[in-house]
N, C-alpha and C positions, 0 to 999 in steps of 0.2 A: 467662467467656463474656459477651458483650454481649447485651443484650435487643433484640428487634426494634425497639423505639422508639429505642434508642440508635443502632442501625444506620442507621435512617432519617435521624436527625439528623446523624450523621457524614457520610453520603453526600451530603446536601444541603450541609453546611458546606464540604466539599472539592471539590464539583463545579466544574470549571474554567471560566474564560473562555477562549474559543478565537478566535484571529485567523487568517483565511485570507489568502493572498497576494492583492494587488489584481488580479492577472491570472488568478485561479483560475476554471476552467470547470466542474469536476466537484465538486458539493457533496454533503453527506450525505443520507441518506434513512432512513426508518423501515423496520423489517422488514415491517410491515403494508402499507405502500405498495408495497414491492418484491414481496411475495407477490400482492397484488391485481392487479399488472400482469405476472404471470409464469405460466408453465405448467410443472407438475412432470411429468416423464416417468420411469417406472421400466422400464428395459430388462431387468431381471432376471426379468420375467414375460413369457411368450409367449402371445398377442401383447403387446407393451408396453402398460402401463397409463398413460393420460394423465389428469392431473388439471387441468382448466381453472379450477376454482374452488379456488384454493389458500388454505388457512387455517393457522393455528398447529396446530390439531388434526390436519389432514391431514398436515402435515410431521412431527408427532410420531408419528402412527400408522404412516406409511411407515418412519420411522427405527426404530421399535420392531420392525417386521417383521424387521429385520436386526440386532437386539440393539444398535442404535445404533453399529454398526461400519461403517467405510467399505467399501463394496462394490467390485467391480472398477472401476477408474478410468474415468469416463465412462459408467457404467451407470445412474447415478441423477443426474438433471440438473434443476435449477430454471432453466428457460430464459427469457430475456427479451431484447428487441432493443435496439438502440442509441438508441432514442427515450428511454430512461430514464437514459442516461449522465450527463446534467447534474444529476441528483439531484432531490430533492423541494422544491418551492417552494410556500409560503414556508418558509424554513429554520427559522424560529422555532418551527414546530410539530414539528420533528424532535427526538426525545429522544436522550439519551446513555445507553447501557445500562451498568449497574453490577453488579459481582460482588464481594460482601463475603466476606472470608476472614480467619481468625485462625490464626496458626501461630507457635510458638516465642515466645510472650509478646508478639507484635506483631499489629497489625491491618493488613490490606492491602485497599485498595479499588481495583479495576480499573475504569476508565472506558473504554467501548468505543464507537467511532464506526464506523458502517456507511456504505459508499458503493456506488453501482451501478457505478462505473468507476474504475480506476486509470489515470491518464493517461500520456502518452508522455514519454520523455526524449530530447532531441536529443543524439545521440552525435557529437561533433566537429562539431555543426551540419550533419551530412550525412545521417544516418539517424535514424529514430525507433525506440525500443525500450522494453521494459519495460511496455507497456500491456496490460491485460487486464480483462475484465468482473469486477465486484465487487471490493471492497477492505474490509479490516477493520483498523483501527488502534486503538492504546490507550495509556493511561498507567496506572501503578500507584502509588498513594499509600501510603506506609508511615507508620504511626502507632505510638506506644507504646500499651501496654495501657489507658492513660487517655484515648486519643484525641488526643494531641498530635502534631502533624506532625513527622516526622524527616527524610524525604527522599522523592524522587519518581523513578520510573523512566519516562523518556520513551522510549516505543517507536518505532522507525522501521524499516519494512520487516521486520515481525515483531519480532525482538529483535536482529538482526544489527548494526544501526547504532544500537542504543539506548544509553542511558547513565543511571546513577544520578546525581541532582543533590542535593547536601546542602541542608539547610534554609536556610542563610544565602545560598545562590546561587539559590534558587527565585524566579522573577519573580512579583510580586504586584500586584494592582490592587484597591484598596479592600479589602485583606485576602483577596482571592480569588486562587487559583492561576491563572497564565496559561500557555497553550500556543500555539505558533506552528505552523501546518500548512504543510508543504512543498508548493510549487506542483505540482499534478497528481498527484504521487506520495503525498502525504498523510502522510508521516512526521511525527512529533510532536517538536518541539524547544523548548528553553527560551528561545530568543532569536532575534532577526532576524539575517539575514545569508545568506551563501553557505556551504553545507555541502560541503566538499571531499571528494567521494567518488570512489573508483577513479581516483586520480591526476588528478582534474579532468575525467574523461570523462563521469560521470553525476552531476553536482552537484545537490543540493537547494537550493531558494531559498525563504527565508521573509521575510515582510514584513507590516507591520500594515495589512491591508486590512479586509474585512468582519468585524465583530465578532459572535460567537455565544456566547450564554450559555444553553446547553441545560438543559432540565429532566431530572433523572435518573430512570431507570426501572430498578428493581432486578430482576435476573434470578437464577435459581439453576440449578445443573447438574441434568440430568434425574434423577439418583439422589438428589437432595435432597428430603426430605418437603415442602418448601415450593414445589417446582416445580409450575407450573400449565400443563398441556398446551395449554389454550385461549388462553393469553396468551404463552407462552414456547416453544411447539413449534418455532419457527424455530431456536432456539438448541440444539436437540438434533439437528438435521439435520447429516449428515456426508457429503453428496454434493457434486456440483459446483454452483457458483452462477454462472449466467450463460452466455452463448454460445448457439449454435444448438441447435435441438431435434433433435440427431443422435446416434445411438449412438456412444460413444467420445469424445464432445466433452470436451476437457480445457482449453478456453480460459479458463474461470472458475476461481476459487479454491475450495478445499474449505471446509466449514463450521467453526464455532467448535470443536467437539470435536476437530478435527484440529490445533488450535494448541497448541503446548507451553506457552505462557504462560497459556492458558485452563485446561489440565489441572493445571499446577503454577505456583507463583509463580516469577517470574524468578530466575535465579541472583543472589544478593545480593552477590557479589564483583565489583566494578567491573572488576577486572583481567582478568576473563574476556571482556570486551568490547573490541572494537577500534573505539571510538567515533570517527567522523570529526571533524575540526576544523571549528568554525563560525567562519568568517572574517567580518570586518566587510564591509558592502556595498561600501565603497570599495576595500579591499584585495582582496577576493574578485573584484570586477569587473575590477580591474587584471590579476589572474592569468588570468581567463577571456579577456580581450582578448589577452594574450600567447600563450595556448594557441591561440586562433583564428588569430592571425597565423602561428604556427608550423605549423599545419595547412595553411594556404594555401601557405606556402613549400615544405613537403614535397610537396604536389601539383604545384607548379610544377616542382620539380627532378625529380620522377618523370617528367613529360612530357618535360622537357628531356633526361633520360637516354635515354628511348626514341628521341627524335629523333637523338641522337648515335649510339645503337646501330644505328639503321637505316642509317647511312652505310656500314656493313660490307657491305651487300647491294646497293649501287648504285655506279655509276662516277662519279668526279668528287667534288669537295668540296662542291658546292652541293646543297642539298635542294630538290627540286621541290615544287610544290603537291600533287602526287600523293603524294609521300613524306610530306609533312606530314600530309596527310589520313589516310594509312595509319597513321602513328604515333599520331595522336590517336584514331583509331578503335580501334586495338589497346589503347590506354590505357583507353578507356572500357569495353571488354570485360573487361579485367583488373580494373578498378575495380569493375564490376558483380559479378564473381565474388567479389572480396574482401568487398564489402558483403553479399552473400548469405551467405557463410560467417560474417561478423561477426554478422549478425542471428540466426543459429542459436545461436552462442555466447552472445550477449547474452541471448537468451530463456531460456537455461538457467542462466546464471551471474549476470547482473545482478540484484541484489535489487530487487523492485518494490514 
């Protein structure tokens, strides 16, 4: 087992350099900043108990009331409004949270980034989906028992789109690990480019914009003797994070204890992941353009088909302005219905 001093040194040594996309709008924040600007509401008590002065200790005490288990969804809410979505400024003061674990003769250091908001994805450049209050992303560094780097798990959208990257393929800058954060969605990737997701429908975009070299802050699980409720209580909380102060609100995500990668180290077999391909900006951009042209063509032929179909209900071969208007109006109604259905499907199935 490593000593606390060795843990501190390794955490500092492998803390990453992080690059945001030049167009990023939603930056990280600290748990303290988020709590300071939030209200905690417990609907499991009648009448509901409201905590306007939220601290680590308060979040720990409330979580402890329920044995750190997740209560009925939307019954325990840390509510904050959209004024926080852009994150904490200046970003240089925001820490990266770290969890140190040893298992199977290996050392695993998970670096965790907290955001107040997960931004939108343009689906076919027609609708926005995938956005929600609060976001938690991570990478996990794997070392041998002597503290030598072996590989890194770059988490994206939980672990669904994550990948293990072997030592020889890990990007470095002056000996430090480098991560690229996807635009608005904040998935972590090992290089710049366009991450081809869901057949090009919900791509991630990474590029070298603002540079962030955060200072690590080590945390522990609530059942660890080193856990300090007055500085780490936020990380024991398992209610909802974000959204309106209303009973049943499930707009925000759940806390760290609800994340499988927080409770257990990621599956170490890369074959269990379906990691999306990271395309070069040039080739990826070409594919996105082709996709956009295809969408426009499909919409055109859809309206054209409706116009042709409307001929069955009128006399003569020519379509009047009235008929054109009717066909276009009908196509907009159908399109709106399709978009509404797609939004529901995307909210449930598109990883955010």
